[in-house]
C-alpha angles and dihedrals in degrees: 000000000000112000118237091248091056097045112137130237133171115265090242092055092049093048089048091055096043095049099033093236131129120275090244092055091046090054091049091047093052093047095044104042105002130224131242112253112189089338097311126102113251128189100173109101097190102055117115122255134178135212090265093062118101110230124185128175118217113246117245133197093265130188115265111241127195116225132182120202106203125188098217114208124216114267104045133099125243093228141090093247138002126219090215090053093242122154113280128202092252089064087073095052130075116257091250087074095053091110094052119109123223116237109227120332143262118208125240095269096041127088141189138067117013118172127211131189139173090215109090097193090055090050090053092047093050093048098044116104087216089067089061094212113173122237117193125202136181111214125191110206140179124213145064112322136172143153092278091059092045091053092047091050090058092060127088104283126212125195129135084314128044109244124195117239107282127208110231126183130182105237099175139354133191117172105300096348117091135177112211128192113216122195114192133177092203132023115219121185111290090344097149093042091050092049091050090049090054087059094044094250120143114218112227098172134006119191130174109216101177143014113194108307094346120097133197098215094085094055124078119230114280089003137100143223124211120213138168123218136187104221136178112192 
């Protein structure tokens, strides 16, 4: 039997995972410019590779993209304006960023990492379920919880909406208070809150701590960090 560490994948799938791009774009990248597999150039996207193989993608002259990492506080709307005149996320940013678009959303009572960019194609790429970009959340809940519920949460969940299979871990537990770590590849409206409601868990706090390769820990609360990236996607 093949050990988990030596399990095989196609080169295109591995490049897709390493670079957080779609499988189709990974295949095109390999065919067009090649990648280095164990030090040798390879242009065949469908050959098998294992975890022990060394894979490096050649750097291109990529477009420079402006990104803002914002630590959204609880109690503000992810929108440009609000009909109830509540605080919106743009109230925390200088006016020079007024033309930036938020990537995904966090609801009024949620907090954590919210990304902005002035590059619309990159926004679409980051938001698309086809890109399979991981979002990670820490969720403080109250209610009865056990291993049976945890196992059930990690299955494909159906409600009024069809949710993809989440990955849920128990990070901490104290009596009837539990901190859960959710990993999602798409973020539908109120998805985590709705999943918790299915399992009779009340959400006390919901915080996004990462979105793809971007992490919250470097950004102070209610503040932002501006970065520039060179990205091929």
